[in-house]
Structures are given as structure tokens and as C-alpha cells.
C-alpha positions as CSV (number, residue, x, y, z in Angstrom):
1,M,-47.7,28.4,-107.8
2,Q,-47.7,30.9,-110.7
3,N,-45.4,30.5,-113.7
4,H,-43.4,33.6,-114.8
5,P,-42.6,33.0,-118.5
6,V,-40.1,35.9,-118.7
7,R,-38.2,34.7,-115.6
8,D,-38.3,31.1,-116.9
9,L,-36.9,32.2,-120.3
10,E,-34.2,34.2,-118.6
11,R,-33.2,31.0,-116.6
12,V,-33.2,28.9,-119.8
13,R,-30.9,31.4,-121.6
14,F,-28.6,31.6,-118.6
15,V,-28.3,27.8,-118.2
16,T,-27.6,27.5,-122.0
17,A,-24.9,30.1,-121.8
18,H,-23.3,28.9,-118.6
19,Y,-24.0,25.2,-118.6
20,E,-20.5,24.1,-117.5
21,M,-20.3,26.7,-114.8
22,L,-23.6,25.5,-113.3
23,Q,-22.3,21.9,-112.7
24,G,-22.0,22.7,-109.1
25,L,-21.6,19.2,-107.7
26,V,-18.3,18.8,-109.5
27,V,-16.5,21.3,-107.3
28,L,-18.2,20.6,-104.0
29,P,-15.7,18.0,-102.7
30,L,-12.7,20.1,-103.5
31,L,-14.2,23.3,-102.1
32,T,-15.2,21.5,-98.9
33,V,-11.7,20.1,-98.4
34,L,-10.0,23.4,-99.2
35,G,-12.4,25.3,-96.9
36,V,-11.5,23.0,-94.0
37,L,-7.7,23.3,-94.8
38,F,-7.9,27.1,-94.8
39,V,-9.7,27.3,-91.5
40,V,-7.9,24.5,-89.5
41,D,-4.4,25.7,-88.7
42,P,-1.8,22.9,-88.6
43,R,0.5,25.1,-86.6
44,S,-1.9,25.3,-83.6
45,G,-1.1,21.8,-82.3
46,S,1.9,19.6,-81.7
47,Q,4.2,18.3,-84.4
48,G,2.3,15.0,-84.4
49,D,-0.9,16.9,-85.0
50,A,0.7,18.7,-87.9
51,V,1.8,15.4,-89.5
52,I,-1.8,14.0,-89.1
53,W,-3.2,17.2,-90.6
54,W,-0.9,17.0,-93.7
55,G,-1.8,13.3,-94.1
56,M,-5.5,14.0,-93.9
57,A,-5.1,17.0,-96.2
58,T,-3.3,14.9,-98.8
59,V,-5.9,12.1,-98.7
60,G,-8.8,14.6,-98.8
61,L,-7.4,16.5,-101.8
62,M,-6.7,13.2,-103.7
63,A,-10.2,12.0,-103.0
64,A,-11.7,15.4,-104.0
65,L,-9.7,15.4,-107.3
66,A,-10.7,11.8,-108.0
67,A,-14.3,12.8,-107.6
68,I,-14.2,15.5,-110.3
69,P,-14.3,13.2,-113.4
70,V,-16.9,11.0,-111.7
71,L,-19.2,14.0,-111.1
72,S,-18.5,15.4,-114.5
73,G,-19.5,12.1,-116.0
74,Y,-22.8,12.3,-114.1
75,Y,-23.7,15.6,-115.7
76,R,-22.7,14.4,-119.2
77,R,-24.9,11.3,-118.8
78,R,-27.8,13.2,-117.3
79,Y,-27.8,16.4,-119.4
80,G,-25.3,16.0,-122.2
81,A,-22.2,18.0,-123.0
82,V,-21.7,21.4,-124.6
83,R,-18.7,23.3,-125.9
84,A,-17.1,25.3,-123.1
85,Q,-17.7,29.0,-123.0
86,R,-14.1,29.9,-122.7
87,Q,-14.4,33.7,-122.9
88,Q,-17.0,33.8,-120.1
89,G,-14.9,31.5,-117.9
90,R,-11.8,33.5,-118.6
91,S,-13.5,36.8,-117.7
92,A,-14.9,35.4,-114.4
93,L,-11.4,34.1,-113.5
94,V,-9.8,37.4,-114.3
95,A,-12.4,39.3,-112.2
96,T,-11.8,36.9,-109.3
97,G,-8.1,37.3,-109.6
98,V,-8.4,41.1,-109.6
99,L,-10.6,41.0,-106.5
100,F,-8.3,38.8,-104.5
101,A,-5.2,40.8,-105.6
102,A,-7.0,44.0,-104.4
103,V,-7.8,42.3,-101.1
104,A,-4.2,41.1,-100.7
105,V,-2.9,44.7,-101.3
106,L,-5.5,46.0,-98.8
107,H,-4.5,43.4,-96.3
108,T,-0.8,44.3,-96.7
109,F,-1.2,48.0,-96.2
110,T,-4.1,48.1,-93.7
111,P,-3.2,48.1,-90.0
112,A,-5.0,45.7,-87.6
113,L,-8.5,47.2,-87.2
114,P,-11.5,46.2,-85.1
115,F,-13.4,45.7,-88.4
116,S,-12.4,43.9,-91.6
117,P,-11.9,46.0,-94.8
118,E,-10.9,42.8,-96.6
119,A,-14.3,41.1,-95.8
120,V,-16.2,44.3,-96.9
121,A,-14.3,44.4,-100.2
122,V,-14.9,40.7,-100.9
123,G,-18.6,41.1,-99.9
124,A,-19.0,44.1,-102.3
125,G,-17.4,42.1,-105.1
126,V,-19.7,39.2,-104.4
127,L,-22.8,41.5,-104.6
128,V,-21.6,42.8,-108.0
129,A,-21.2,39.2,-109.2
130,G,-24.7,38.4,-108.0
131,W,-26.1,41.4,-109.9
132,R,-24.4,40.3,-113.1
133,L,-25.5,36.6,-112.7
134,R,-29.1,37.3,-111.8
135,P,-30.4,33.7,-111.7
136,L,-27.7,33.0,-109.2
137,A,-28.4,36.1,-107.2
138,P,-29.8,34.6,-104.0
139,P,-26.6,32.8,-102.8
140,F,-24.5,35.8,-103.9
141,L,-26.8,38.2,-102.1
142,L,-26.7,36.1,-98.9
143,T,-22.9,35.7,-99.0
144,G,-22.2,39.4,-99.9
145,V,-24.4,40.8,-97.2
146,A,-23.1,38.3,-94.6
147,L,-19.5,39.3,-95.4
148,I,-20.2,43.0,-95.3
149,V,-22.1,42.8,-92.0
150,G,-19.6,40.4,-90.5
151,G,-16.7,42.6,-91.7
152,L,-18.2,45.8,-90.2
153,L,-19.1,44.2,-86.8
154,P,-16.4,45.4,-84.4
155,F,-14.2,42.7,-82.9
156,Q,-12.4,43.2,-79.6
157,G,-8.9,41.9,-80.0
158,V,-5.9,42.1,-82.2
159,G,-7.3,42.3,-85.7
160,H,-10.7,41.1,-87.0
161,P,-11.0,37.3,-87.7
162,L,-12.1,38.0,-91.3
163,S,-8.9,39.9,-91.8
164,D,-7.0,36.7,-91.4
165,L,-6.8,35.7,-95.1
166,S,-6.9,31.9,-94.3
167,I,-10.2,32.3,-92.4
168,L,-11.6,34.7,-95.1
169,L,-10.6,32.1,-97.8
170,G,-12.3,29.3,-95.8
171,V,-15.5,31.4,-95.5
172,C,-15.3,32.0,-99.3
173,C,-15.0,28.3,-99.9
174,G,-18.0,27.7,-97.7
175,A,-19.9,30.3,-99.7
176,A,-18.8,28.7,-103.0
177,V,-20.2,25.3,-101.7
178,L,-23.6,27.1,-101.2
179,L,-23.3,28.5,-104.7
180,G,-22.5,25.1,-106.1
181,I,-25.6,23.6,-104.5
182,W,-27.7,26.5,-105.8
183,S,-26.2,26.1,-109.3
184,H,-27.0,22.4,-109.4
185,L,-30.6,23.0,-108.2
186,L,-31.0,25.7,-110.9
187,L,-29.7,23.4,-113.6
188,R,-31.9,20.6,-112.4
189,R,-35.0,22.9,-112.3
190,V,-34.4,24.3,-115.8
191,L,-33.4,21.0,-117.5
192,G,-35.6,18.7,-115.5
193,G,-34.9,15.0,-115.1
194,N,-33.4,14.4,-118.5
195,E,-31.9,10.9,-118.2
196,S,-31.2,10.5,-121.9
197,G,-28.5,13.2,-122.1
198,E,-30.1,14.8,-125.1
């Protein structure tokens, strides 16, 4: 297998600048629980089913939140700690907020259609994010193309499933799980098996 020094250097720079963002395992439990909660509708069953759903949701969210410091500690022990890149994190948060605000407006003013303009908009935003974060491009590319294709496929019925914001958010959580795994693998590949935390 050939080494590509330029590509490897780009990965090292990216990991150095985005170290905290690449700790993908930290968010996996919470994203998984949220994805399930978005997709599974508690109103679809009986009142007893709704009570069970809320109980499982509470337990799942508490367990996921409790896992965050444990998984953060794993990264600190294995790779060390760096000062947070607050400006980069803030800009990513703002961009995500703007995208979902635009999707919410689009959802409000768009009639029920056989395709999903919301999914197409999110897919386009994901592709732009993948272009900006090139070492993370593969999961972004896969997710963006899948959302655009899925959003453009005609659906026979009242509204497209991906125009249901709870389903769209569930799909986005699933895509974020994929991104978290890819981020962890990228971090592991670039930093190797550093057990000393140096």
C-alpha cells in the first residue's frame, strides 16, 4: 500500500486543529438514543406503550449522558488533551443552526409533495460540509448523496417520509453516528496506539 505524504500531512494538520471534534465515540450513545427517539413515535401505540416509551427514553438518555465523561476520559488517557478550538466549534454550530432553520422554514411553507425539498436541502448542506472538512469527506459524501437521492425519489402518498422532520432528524442522527465512527478511525489512524497520552 503506497504512502501519500501530502495526504498524510493534511490529515495530521486536520487532526491537530479538530482534535476534540474527532472524538467520535463520545457522542455515539447519545446520537443513537436520539435517533431512535426521533424515529419511534410514542403516539402510534396505546397509552401504556407511550408510558413505556417515555420510561425507556429517560433511561436511555441518562445512560447516554453518563457515558460522555467515561468516553471523554478514554480519549484523554489514550491521546492526551488539548485546548478546545472554540471558534471552529462555534462556526460549525452556527452553520448547523442556519441549515436547520432554513429547513424548518422550507418545511413550513412547502406543501406536501411527492419529493422532499427538506432532505435535498440537508443533503446539499452535508455535501458542502464534506468539501470543507476533506479528511471527513467520505461519510459526508455518502450521507449527502443518499439524502439528495432519497429526497428526490417520488413517494406515493401524503407527503414524503423525509419531509417528516422527526424522521429526517432520525436519519441525520444515524448519519452522525457514521461520522462519529469515521472520526474515531481517522483519529486512531493518525495518532496511532498512543497509550501514554503524550
